[in-house]
C-alpha positions in Angstrom: -11.7 -55.8 26.0 -9.5 -58.2 24.1 -5.8 -57.5 23.6 -6.4 -57.5 19.9 -9.0 -54.8 20.1 -6.9 -52.7 22.3 -4.0 -53.0 19.8 -6.3 -51.9 17.0 -7.6 -49.0 19.0 -4.0 -48.0 19.8 -3.1 -48.1 16.2 -6.0 -45.9 15.2 -5.1 -43.4 17.9 -1.5 -43.2 16.6 -2.8 -42.4 13.1 -5.3 -39.8 14.5 -2.5 -38.0 16.3 -0.3 -38.1 13.2 -3.1 -36.6 11.1 -3.6 -33.8 13.6 0.1 -32.7 13.6 0.8 -29.4 11.8 1.3 -29.9 8.0 4.6 -28.1 8.2 6.0 -30.1 11.1 7.8 -32.6 8.8 8.6 -30.0 6.1 12.2 -28.7 5.8 12.6 -25.0 5.0 16.4 -25.0 4.9 16.2 -23.7 1.4 14.9 -20.4 2.9 18.2 -19.8 4.6 20.8 -21.5 2.6 21.5 -21.4 -1.1 23.0 -24.9 -0.8 19.5 -26.2 -0.2 17.8 -24.4 -3.1 16.8 -26.7 -6.0 14.4 -24.8 -8.1 13.2 -21.3 -9.1 10.4 -21.1 -6.5 12.8 -22.0 -3.7 15.3 -19.5 -5.1 12.6 -16.8 -5.1 11.7 -17.6 -1.5 15.4 -17.6 -0.5 15.8 -14.1 -2.0 12.6 -13.0 -0.1 14.1 -14.0 3.2 17.6 -12.5 2.5 16.0 -9.3 1.4 13.7 -9.1 4.5 16.4 -8.5 7.0 15.1 -11.3 9.3 17.6 -13.8 10.5 16.9 -17.5 10.9 16.6 -17.4 14.7 13.8 -14.7 14.5 12.0 -16.1 11.5 12.0 -19.9 11.9 9.9 -20.0 15.1 7.1 -18.1 13.1 6.9 -20.6 10.2 4.7 -23.2 11.9 2.0 -20.5 12.3 2.0 -19.5 8.7 -0.8 -21.4 6.9 1.0 -21.5 3.4 4.6 -20.8 3.9 5.6 -20.8 0.2 2.7 -18.6 -0.9 2.3 -16.4 2.2 5.9 -15.6 3.2 6.6 -13.0 0.4 3.3 -11.3 1.2 4.1 -11.1 4.9 7.5 -9.5 4.1 5.9 -7.2 1.5 3.2 -6.1 3.8 5.5 -5.6 6.8 7.6 -3.3 4.7 4.5 -1.4 3.4 2.7 -1.1 6.8 5.4 -1.0 9.4 3.5 -3.7 11.4 5.7 -6.2 13.3 6.0 -9.5 11.4 4.7 -11.6 14.3 1.5 -9.5 14.4 0.9 -10.1 10.7 1.5 -13.8 11.1 -1.2 -13.8 13.9 -3.7 -12.2 11.5 -3.0 -14.7 8.7 -3.0 -17.6 11.2 -6.6 -16.6 12.0 -7.3 -17.4 8.3 -8.2 -13.9 7.4 -8.1 -13.2 3.6 -5.2 -11.1 2.4 -7.6 -8.4 1.1 -9.0 -8.1 4.7 -5.5 -8.0 6.1 -4.4 -5.3 3.8 -7.3 -3.2 4.9 -6.7 -3.9 8.5 -3.2 -2.7 8.5 -4.0 0.4 6.3 -2.2 -0.7 3.1 -4.4 -0.1 -0.1 -4.4 -2.7 -2.8 -3.0 -0.1 -5.1 0.4 -1.2 -4.1 -0.1 -4.5 -6.0 -0.6 -2.7 -9.3 2.3 -0.2 -9.2 3.9 -0.2 -12.6 0.9 -1.9 -14.2 -1.0 1.1 -15.7 -3.0 -0.9 -18.3 -5.0 -4.1 -18.2 -2.3 -6.9 -18.3 -4.6 -9.5 -19.7 -5.0 -13.0 -18.4 -4.6 -14.3 -15.8 -4.7 -11.0 -13.8 -6.8 -8.8 -16.1 -9.9 -9.5 -14.1 -8.2 -8.6 -10.8 -6.8 -5.4 -12.4 -10.3 -4.5 -13.8 -12.0 -5.2 -10.5 -9.5 -3.0 -8.6 -9.7 -0.3 -11.2 -13.4 0.1 -11.0 -13.5 -0.1 -7.1 -10.0 0.7 -5.8 -11.2 1.2 -2.2 -13.6 -1.7 -1.9 -12.0 -4.4 -4.1 -11.6 -7.8 -2.6 -9.1 -9.9 -4.5 -8.5 -13.7 -4.3 -5.7 -14.7 -2.1 -4.0 -16.4 -5.1 -4.1 -13.1 -7.0 -2.7 -11.2 -4.1 0.1 -13.7 -3.6 1.1 -13.7 -7.3 0.8 -9.9 -7.6 3.1 -9.4 -4.6 5.7 -11.7 -6.3 5.3 -9.5 -9.4 6.2 -6.4 -7.4 9.1 -8.1 -5.6 10.5 -9.4 -8.9 10.2 -6.0 -10.5 12.1 -4.5 -7.4 14.8 -7.2 -7.4 15.7 -7.2 -11.1 14.8 -3.6 -12.0 12.3 -4.5 -14.6 8.8 -2.9 -15.0 6.1 -4.8 -13.2 4.1 -4.8 -16.4 6.8 -6.7 -18.1 6.9 -9.3 -15.4 3.1 -9.8 -15.3 2.8 -10.3 -19.1 5.0 -13.4 -18.8 2.4 -15.4 -16.9 0.4 -16.5 -19.9 3.6 -18.0 -21.3 4.4 -19.8 -18.0 7.1 -17.3 -17.0 6.0 -16.6 -13.5 7.8 -14.0 -11.3 10.2 -16.7 -9.8 11.1 -17.9 -13.3 11.5 -14.3 -14.4 13.8 -13.6 -11.6 15.9 -16.8 -12.0 16.2 -16.0 -15.7 17.6 -12.6 -15.1 19.9 -13.6 -12.2 21.3 -16.7 -14.0 20.1 -19.3 -11.5 23.1 -19.1 -9.1 21.8 -22.1 -7.1 23.0 -24.3 -10.1 26.5 -23.3 -9.2 25.9 -24.2 -5.6 24.5 -27.6 -6.7 27.5 -28.2 -8.9 29.9 -27.7 -6.0 28.2 -30.6 -4.2 27.9 -32.8 -7.2 24.0 -32.4 -7.5 23.9 -31.1 -11.0 20.4 -29.8 -11.7 18.5 -32.4 -9.7 15.0 -31.4 -8.7 15.4 -27.9 -10.3 12.3 -27.6 -12.6 12.2 -24.1 -13.8 8.4 -23.9 -14.2 5.8 -23.2 -11.5 5.9 -25.7 -8.6 2.7 -27.6 -8.2 1.2 -29.1 -5.1 1.5 -27.7 -1.5 2.1 -24.1 -0.5 -0.7 -22.4 -2.4 -3.5 -20.6 -0.5 -7.2 -21.3 -1.2 -9.2 -18.7 -2.9 -11.4 -16.5 -0.8 
């Protein structure tokens, strides 16, 4: 085999190994643990989720590579740990097996009712269908992962700012997601941190963050 062919095969092997690396390996989650690293409403929400969870960085950080969608799944893991009493690493194991959130809720004995506390009536789009499906079949409902993740955020936002969950969820058609709602109520303190370091409002879009971190529908 020629040296040129060997070189080409080596290059392909390097690319293959890089593609096989965990998606989160090169992702920094410093914003979870430090307000100095927070640059937008979604990161601020996740920072609050960690600070309210009671988990310190040395205990939590080793679990992150095993979480399929850190930005979407982490609040659900904390919420479910609090509701079920299951150890967080065990919940991470279940999610790492790509089980849907509805299946995991059932497995750990937490009814989906907890997602609709404070939402007594059909909230309309985008979660009216999920509410109606659950209302008709509260024991057997299977919700999309995206709906579970967002409804958990609604419940956490309600808890953190003392607003009714119904008020939070009704903001979604206007683009006021739970992270935006919380940031509005709390005055975006991360802007003050950025100002201390001369960063201004760089990278701080207040709307929903697009791209990575969202689970696929099940």
